[in-house]
C-alpha positions in Angstrom: 127.2 23.5 -108.7 124.0 21.5 -108.5 120.7 23.3 -108.5 119.9 22.0 -105.1 123.1 23.5 -103.6 122.5 26.7 -105.5 119.0 27.1 -104.0 120.4 26.2 -100.5 123.0 28.8 -100.8 120.5 31.4 -101.9 118.2 30.5 -99.0 121.1 30.9 -96.6 121.9 34.3 -98.0 118.2 35.4 -97.6 118.1 34.2 -94.0 121.4 36.1 -93.1 120.1 39.2 -95.0 116.8 39.2 -93.2 118.5 38.7 -89.9 120.8 41.6 -90.5 117.9 43.8 -91.6 115.9 42.9 -88.5 119.0 43.6 -86.3 119.5 47.0 -88.0 115.8 47.8 -87.6 116.0 47.0 -83.9 119.0 49.3 -83.6 117.3 52.1 -85.3 114.2 51.6 -83.2 116.3 51.6 -80.0 118.1 54.7 -81.0 114.8 56.5 -81.7 113.4 55.6 -78.3 115.7 57.4 -76.0 115.1 60.4 -73.6 117.3 62.2 -71.1 116.2 63.6 -67.7 118.5 66.0 -65.9 118.5 67.9 -62.6 117.6 67.4 -59.0 119.7 64.8 -57.2 116.9 64.5 -54.5 114.6 63.2 -57.3 117.3 61.3 -59.1 116.9 58.0 -57.3 113.2 57.8 -58.2 113.7 58.7 -61.9 116.6 56.3 -62.2 114.6 53.4 -60.6 111.5 54.2 -62.7 113.6 54.5 -65.8 115.2 51.1 -65.2 111.8 49.5 -64.5 110.1 51.1 -67.5 112.9 50.1 -70.0 112.8 46.6 -68.6 109.1 46.4 -69.4 109.5 48.2 -72.8 112.4 46.8 -74.6 114.0 49.1 -77.2 113.7 52.2 -75.0 116.3 54.0 -72.9 115.9 56.6 -70.2 119.2 58.4 -69.4 119.1 60.1 -66.0 121.7 62.6 -64.8 122.0 64.9 -61.7 123.5 68.4 -61.6 120.8 70.0 -59.4 117.5 71.8 -60.0 119.0 74.8 -61.6 120.7 72.7 -64.2 117.6 70.7 -64.9 115.4 73.8 -65.4 118.0 75.6 -67.6 118.5 72.5 -69.7 114.8 71.9 -70.3 114.3 75.5 -71.1 117.0 75.4 -73.7 115.5 72.2 -75.2 118.7 70.3 -74.5 116.9 67.4 -72.7 113.4 66.0 -72.7 112.8 66.3 -68.9 114.1 68.7 -66.3 114.0 67.3 -62.8 113.3 70.0 -60.1 112.6 70.4 -56.4 111.2 73.8 -57.1 108.4 75.4 -59.1 109.9 76.7 -62.3 108.8 80.2 -61.4 110.9 80.2 -58.3 114.2 79.8 -60.3 115.7 83.0 -61.6 116.1 83.2 -65.4 113.4 80.5 -66.1 110.3 81.3 -68.2 107.9 79.1 -66.4 105.1 79.8 -68.9 107.0 77.8 -71.6 107.3 74.7 -69.4 104.7 72.1 -68.2 104.8 70.9 -64.7 104.3 67.2 -63.9 104.3 66.6 -60.1 105.5 63.1 -59.3 106.3 63.1 -55.6 106.8 65.0 -52.4 110.2 64.9 -50.6 110.9 65.7 -47.0 114.3 67.4 -46.2 116.1 67.2 -42.9 119.2 68.6 -41.3 121.8 65.8 -40.8 124.9 65.9 -38.5 127.9 63.7 -37.9 127.2 61.4 -35.0 130.1 62.8 -33.0 128.4 66.2 -32.8 126.4 64.9 -29.9 123.0 66.4 -30.9 119.8 65.0 -32.3 117.5 68.0 -31.9 117.7 71.8 -32.2 115.3 74.7 -32.2 114.7 76.6 -35.4 116.5 79.6 -33.8 119.5 77.4 -33.1 119.6 75.9 -36.6 119.6 79.4 -38.1 122.5 80.5 -35.8 124.4 77.4 -36.9 124.0 78.0 -40.6 124.6 81.8 -40.4 127.8 81.3 -38.4 126.6 82.8 -35.1 127.2 79.5 -33.4 130.5 77.8 -34.3 130.8 75.0 -31.7 128.4 72.2 -30.9 128.7 72.7 -27.1 126.9 76.0 -27.6 123.7 74.1 -28.5 124.1 71.2 -26.1 126.5 69.0 -28.0 130.2 68.0 -27.8 133.1 70.4 -27.7 133.7 70.2 -31.4 133.8 72.9 -34.1 130.8 73.0 -36.5 131.6 72.2 -40.1 129.0 73.5 -42.6 128.4 71.6 -45.8 126.0 73.3 -48.3 124.4 72.2 -51.5 125.5 74.3 -54.4 123.8 77.5 -55.5 120.9 76.6 -57.8 120.1 73.5 -55.8 116.4 73.1 -55.1 117.1 71.3 -51.9 119.2 74.2 -50.7 116.5 76.7 -51.7 113.8 74.7 -49.9 116.0 74.3 -46.8 116.8 78.0 -46.5 113.2 79.1 -47.1 111.4 76.7 -44.7 114.2 75.5 -42.4 116.1 78.7 -42.0 113.0 81.0 -42.2 114.4 82.7 -45.3 117.9 83.2 -44.0 120.8 82.4 -46.3 123.5 80.1 -45.1 127.0 81.3 -44.4 129.5 80.7 -47.2 130.9 77.2 -46.8 132.0 74.2 -48.9 129.4 73.2 -51.5 128.5 69.9 -53.1 126.3 69.2 -56.1 125.4 65.7 -55.0 123.1 64.6 -52.1 125.0 61.4 -51.9 128.3 63.2 -51.5 126.9 65.5 -48.9 125.9 62.5 -46.8 129.3 60.9 -47.2 131.1 64.1 -46.1 128.8 64.5 -43.1 129.2 60.9 -42.1 133.0 61.0 -42.2 133.7 64.6 -40.9 133.4 65.0 -37.1 131.3 68.2 -36.4 129.8 68.3 -39.9 126.2 69.4 -40.6 124.2 69.6 -43.8 120.7 68.7 -45.1 119.4 66.0 -47.5 116.1 64.5 -48.6 114.7 61.8 -46.3 115.5 59.2 -48.9 119.3 59.9 -48.4 119.2 59.4 -44.6 120.8 56.2 -43.3 122.6 54.9 -40.2 125.8 56.7 -41.1 124.4 60.1 -40.1 122.1 61.6 -37.4 118.8 63.3 -38.6 117.9 66.3 -36.5 114.5 67.0 -34.9 113.4 70.7 -34.9 111.3 72.3 -32.2 110.5 68.8 -30.9 109.1 67.8 -34.3 110.6 64.7 -35.9 111.5 64.6 -39.6 108.9 61.9 -40.5 106.6 61.4 -43.4 103.6 61.6 -41.1 104.6 65.1 -40.1 105.3 66.2 -43.7 101.8 65.1 -44.7 100.2 67.6 -42.3 102.9 70.2 -42.8 103.9 69.9 -39.1 107.4 69.3 -40.5 107.6 72.3 -42.9 110.9 71.5 -44.8 109.5 69.7 -47.8 108.9 70.2 -51.5 107.2 68.8 -54.5 109.2 66.9 -57.0 108.6 68.0 -60.5 109.3 66.6 -64.0 109.3 69.6 -66.3 108.8 69.4 -70.1 109.1 72.1 -72.7 105.5 72.2 -73.8 103.2 69.2 -73.6 105.3 66.0 -73.8 105.0 63.5 -76.7 106.3 60.1 -77.6 108.4 58.3 -75.1 108.6 61.4 -72.8 104.8 61.4 -72.5 104.7 57.7 -71.9 107.4 57.8 -69.2 105.9 60.8 -67.3 102.5 59.0 -67.3 104.3 55.9 -66.1 105.8 57.6 -63.0 102.4 59.3 -62.3 100.5 56.0 -62.6 98.9 54.6 -59.4 101.0 51.4 -59.7 104.3 53.4 -59.4 102.9 56.0 -56.9 101.8 53.2 -54.5 105.0 51.1 -54.8 108.2 52.6 -56.1 107.6 56.1 -54.9 106.9 55.1 -51.3 109.6 52.3 -51.3 112.3 54.9 -52.1 111.3 57.2 -49.2 109.1 59.7 -51.1 105.5 60.6 -50.6 102.9 60.5 -53.3 101.2 63.9 -53.8 97.9 62.2 -53.2 99.0 61.4 -49.6 99.3 65.0 -48.7 96.6 66.7 -46.5 97.8 70.1 -47.5 98.9 71.8 -50.7 101.6 74.4 -51.1 101.8 76.9 -54.0 104.9 78.6 -55.5 104.7 81.4 -53.0 104.9 79.0 -50.1 101.2 79.4 -49.1 99.6 76.4 -47.5 96.0 75.3 -48.1 94.4 72.4 -46.3 93.0 70.0 -48.9 89.3 69.2 -48.9 88.6 66.0 -46.9 91.9 66.2 -45.0 91.8 65.3 -41.3 
């Protein structure tokens, strides 16, 4: 073999070797830049969309988002099994959770509304009627001005932050009658849309033309009414971390809280930014009017 060919062969091997090294380095980097967020399905669309946008802007990172409900999110973050626990509730409201070990990062406000199948024949109720429907004292829609059709209750699962918020502020603290339960907000909407007489409750972001949202006491479930607490069925959306976040977790939390995301993605997906609120609610449900609010 001539010296020229020998040097060409050596050069080729070096190029291949360097390329393989670079590829392996990228793979290691990618594997080291991954976090998992688990919990609230009401918050899931925002975290998923923000995760996709963030990883698109920061190649070599990955944000894995899963549902399961608020209870799952808080228990998983408490155990250190994930990097972020998505919650509709303050951690202190969930039984078995040591809130002092977790750090709260509020990223949105979500309105929650009752929804019914369009064949129920109602689009508004009083709070008293809503309580009777969910506690089983009213079992046919004609009893509250609707069609002669049996009421079919669909609940979120125990441990759901959406359910806890709905029962506290929609049902005035009453617990819903035992009925079928679903972990997913999307599945709840699908069941209500396809089951004549069905009623449930979802975040505003899940309401579409397949179901009928319900007004309560002549107050419509709108963002404008949430902002002033005229519509009282709402909650903060929290990202919880175990201690102060670091690395990719810290960067991602700050990304969602950034003005750019709060003014675009948050509002586009049907949430409110916390800075839009004219009131503040604490973990005990107490409302305080914010300074400067109209």
